[in-house]
C-alpha positions in Angstrom: 1.2 27.7 8.0 2.0 24.0 8.5 -1.7 23.4 9.1 -2.6 24.8 5.8 0.0 22.8 4.0 -1.4 19.7 5.6 -4.6 20.5 4.6 -3.4 21.2 0.8 -1.4 17.9 0.6 -4.1 15.8 2.3 -1.9 14.5 5.0 -4.8 13.9 7.5 -6.5 11.8 4.8 -3.4 9.5 4.4 -3.0 9.0 8.4 -3.7 5.6 9.6 -4.6 7.1 13.0 -8.5 7.0 13.8 -10.4 8.7 16.6 -11.0 6.5 19.6 -14.8 6.7 19.2 -14.5 5.4 15.7 -12.3 2.5 16.5 -14.5 1.2 19.2 -17.1 0.4 16.6 -14.9 -0.6 13.6 -12.3 -3.3 13.2 -9.9 -2.8 10.6 -7.6 -5.6 11.3 -7.2 -8.0 8.2 -8.1 -11.6 8.8 -5.4 -14.2 8.7 -5.1 -17.7 7.6 -2.8 -20.7 8.1 -0.8 -22.1 5.0 0.4 -25.9 5.1 4.1 -26.0 4.4 5.3 -28.6 2.0 8.6 -28.8 4.0 6.6 -29.6 7.3 9.5 -27.6 8.8 12.2 -29.7 7.5 15.1 -28.1 6.1 15.2 -25.1 8.6 17.8 -25.1 11.4 16.7 -25.2 15.1 17.0 -21.3 15.3 14.6 -20.7 12.5 11.1 -19.7 13.3 9.7 -22.3 10.9 12.0 -25.4 12.3 9.7 -28.1 12.8 6.3 -26.0 11.9 3.9 -27.6 9.5 2.0 -24.3 8.9 2.6 -20.5 8.7 0.3 -17.8 9.4 -0.3 -15.0 6.8 -2.4 -12.0 6.6 -5.1 -11.4 3.8 -4.2 -9.2 1.1 -5.1 -5.3 1.4 -5.1 -2.2 -0.9 -1.5 -1.6 0.3 -0.4 -5.1 -0.9 -1.9 -4.3 -4.1 0.1 -1.2 -4.3 3.2 -3.1 -3.7 2.6 -5.7 -6.4 1.6 -3.1 -9.0 4.6 -0.8 -8.3 6.6 -0.6 -11.5 9.8 0.4 -9.5 9.6 -2.8 -7.3 8.7 -5.0 -10.3 11.6 -3.8 -12.4 13.9 -4.3 -9.4 12.6 -7.9 -8.8 11.5 -6.8 -5.3 7.8 -6.7 -5.5 7.0 -10.4 -4.6 9.6 -10.2 -1.7 8.1 -7.0 -0.2 4.6 -8.4 -0.7 5.5 -11.5 1.1 7.3 -9.9 4.0 4.3 -7.7 4.4 1.6 -10.5 4.7 3.7 -12.8 7.0 2.3 -12.5 10.6 5.5 -13.7 12.3 8.1 -10.8 11.4 10.8 -13.0 12.7 10.6 -14.8 9.5 12.4 -13.4 6.5 11.3 -14.2 2.9 15.0 -14.6 2.0 15.2 -17.7 4.3 12.0 -19.4 3.0 12.4 -22.6 1.2 11.4 -22.3 -2.5 8.4 -24.8 -2.1 7.2 -22.9 1.0 7.4 -19.7 -0.6 5.3 -20.9 -3.5 2.5 -22.3 -1.0 2.4 -18.7 0.4 2.0 -17.1 -2.9 -0.8 -19.6 -4.0 -2.7 -19.1 -0.6 -2.4 -15.2 -0.7 -3.4 -15.1 -4.4 -6.5 -17.4 -3.7 -7.7 -15.5 -0.8 -7.2 -12.2 -2.4 -8.8 -12.9 -5.8 -10.3 -16.3 -5.6 -9.5 -20.0 -6.5 -10.1 -19.5 -10.1 -6.9 -18.1 -11.9 -7.7 -17.1 -15.5 -4.7 -16.1 -17.7 -3.5 -16.1 -21.2 -1.1 -19.2 -22.1 0.8 -19.7 -25.1 0.8 -23.2 -26.9 4.4 -24.7 -26.5 3.9 -26.1 -30.1 2.2 -23.6 -32.4 2.6 -20.4 -30.3 -1.2 -19.6 -30.3 -2.3 -17.7 -27.2 -5.6 -18.5 -25.6 -7.4 -17.9 -22.2 -7.0 -20.8 -19.7 -8.1 -21.2 -16.1 -6.2 -22.9 -13.3 -7.9 -24.1 -10.0 -5.8 -22.8 -7.2 -7.8 -25.2 -4.8 -5.9 -28.1 -6.0 -2.1 -27.5 -5.7 0.2 -30.5 -6.2 2.1 -31.0 -2.9 5.4 -32.9 -2.9 6.9 -33.4 0.7 10.5 -34.3 1.5 11.1 -38.1 1.1 13.8 -39.4 3.4 14.6 -42.1 0.9 16.9 -45.0 2.0 17.5 -45.8 -1.6 19.8 -42.7 -1.5 21.2 -43.2 2.1 19.5 -40.0 3.3 19.5 -39.0 6.9 18.8 -35.7 8.8 20.5 -33.4 10.9 19.4 -30.9 13.7 20.6 -28.0 11.7 18.0 -28.7 8.9 20.4 -30.3 6.6 20.6 -33.6 5.0 23.4 -36.3 4.8 23.8 -38.2 1.6 26.5 -41.0 0.8 27.0 -41.3 -2.9 28.0 -44.9 -3.7 31.3 -44.3 -5.7 33.3 -42.3 -3.2 31.4 -43.2 0.0 31.9 -39.6 1.2 29.4 -38.1 3.7 27.9 -35.2 1.7 26.0 -32.7 3.6 23.3 -31.0 1.7 20.9 -28.0 2.4 17.5 -27.0 0.6 17.7 -24.0 -1.5 15.7 -20.8 -0.6 14.2 -18.3 -2.8 17.5 -16.3 -2.6 19.6 -19.1 -4.1 16.9 -19.6 -6.7 17.3 -15.9 -7.8 21.1 -16.3 -7.7 21.0 -19.2 -10.0 18.7 -17.4 -12.4 20.9 -14.3 -12.4 24.0 -16.5 -13.2 22.2 -18.0 -16.1 21.2 -14.7 -17.6 24.5 -13.1 -17.1 26.3 -16.1 -18.9 23.7 -15.9 -21.8 24.2 -12.2 -22.0 27.9 -12.4 -22.3 27.7 -15.5 -24.4 29.5 -17.5 -21.8 29.5 -21.3 -21.3 26.7 -21.9 -18.7 27.6 -24.1 -15.6 24.1 -24.9 -14.3 24.7 -28.2 -12.6 27.9 -27.1 -11.1 26.5 -23.8 -9.7 23.7 -25.7 -8.3 26.0 -28.3 -6.6 28.0 -25.5 -5.0 25.0 -24.0 -3.6 23.3 -27.3 -2.0 26.6 -28.7 -0.7 27.3 -27.6 2.8 30.2 -29.8 3.7 32.1 -33.0 2.5 33.2 -35.6 5.3 32.7 -32.6 7.7 34.8 -30.2 5.8 33.0 -27.0 4.9 35.9 -24.7 3.6 34.7 -23.2 0.4 37.9 -23.9 -1.4 37.6 -27.8 -0.6 33.9 -27.7 -1.7 34.8 -26.0 -5.0 37.6 -28.6 -5.6 35.2 -31.3 -4.8 32.5 -30.1 -7.2 35.2 -29.5 -9.9 36.4 -33.2 -9.7 33.1 -34.9 -8.9 32.2 -38.0 -11.0 29.2 -37.8 -13.1 28.1 -40.9 -11.4 28.1 -39.2 -7.9 26.8 -35.8 -9.2 23.7 -37.7 -10.9 23.2 -39.5 -7.4 23.4 -36.3 -5.5 21.0 -34.4 -7.8 18.5 -37.4 -7.4 18.6 -37.3 -3.7 18.3 -33.7 -3.5 15.2 -34.0 -5.8 13.7 -36.3 -3.3 14.1 -34.2 -0.1 13.2 -31.0 -1.8 9.6 -30.0 -0.9 7.5 -28.2 -3.6 4.1 -27.2 -4.5 2.8 -26.8 -8.2 -0.4 -25.5 -9.7 -0.8 -27.4 -13.1 -3.6 -28.5 -15.4 -4.1 -30.4 -18.4 -4.2 -28.2 -21.4 -5.5 -28.8 -25.0 -4.8 -26.1 -27.6 -7.9 -24.9 -29.3 -5.8 -24.2 -32.5 -3.6 -27.3 -33.0 -5.0 -29.8 -30.6 -1.7 -30.2 -28.6 -2.4 -32.0 -25.3 0.2 -31.0 -22.5 0.2 -30.2 -18.8 0.9 -26.6 -18.2 2.2 -25.2 -14.9 1.7 -21.8 -13.2 4.8 -19.5 -12.7 4.7 -17.5 -9.5 6.1 -14.1 -10.5 4.2 -10.7 -10.1 2.3 -11.6 -13.2 0.5 -14.3 -11.0 -1.4 -11.5 -9.2 -1.8 -9.4 -12.3 -2.1 -11.9 -15.3 -3.7 -9.1 -17.5 -0.9 -6.4 -17.1 
């Protein structure tokens, strides 16, 4: 009875197991590639698999990965990219939620390039007249920005993957950390919630609370909140400029000229699920 059920449901066809005589002649292991990390391993603590690493190994995309990226359920929940990235990382100790934003983007670009080719054609909207047109981005030429330990901002590093910055007005030692994809999602959700409820947005304060680890060695959240709420504009601007300098990133951008109104402007690719399915 169970055998007939398996035949009707195609259970044997869905199995990944192959006869030994077949596996001797066929190799179904997907190839891998090494992706250059914009962070160069800075920003990760000593216990993180990417601490001090300049590259990360990923597997080429497969049909199963395309299933993940095209899943309406995962897309609606905002989980498609996370599941996909976790699937292609060779080192399973690495969790996507702990990846720095720039490193995440580098992995996504490389995966898309190896899966569908370097030329990314999509429809773009002119920021001026709103006209939509086809435009092609070259994924072979991403713009990489590495962390800059700039003496101008009194930046120094720690063995925890964090950075010490001393703003000029207070002279406090402020410990900063780089943001991961998890924090980026958190900030975006707070912005959406504030707009939906027609509340006042607090983008700068929210970002400061996420990136500040300690003040003069004090890491109690209440102390950090009080510091942020009473921070002078001068120190806030200084910390945000220092944070921008130490934040690694990678961008895909091209000069665009609108065929309708003639506007000339640089356009940048956004790395959501649509990056893999531009025609959806």
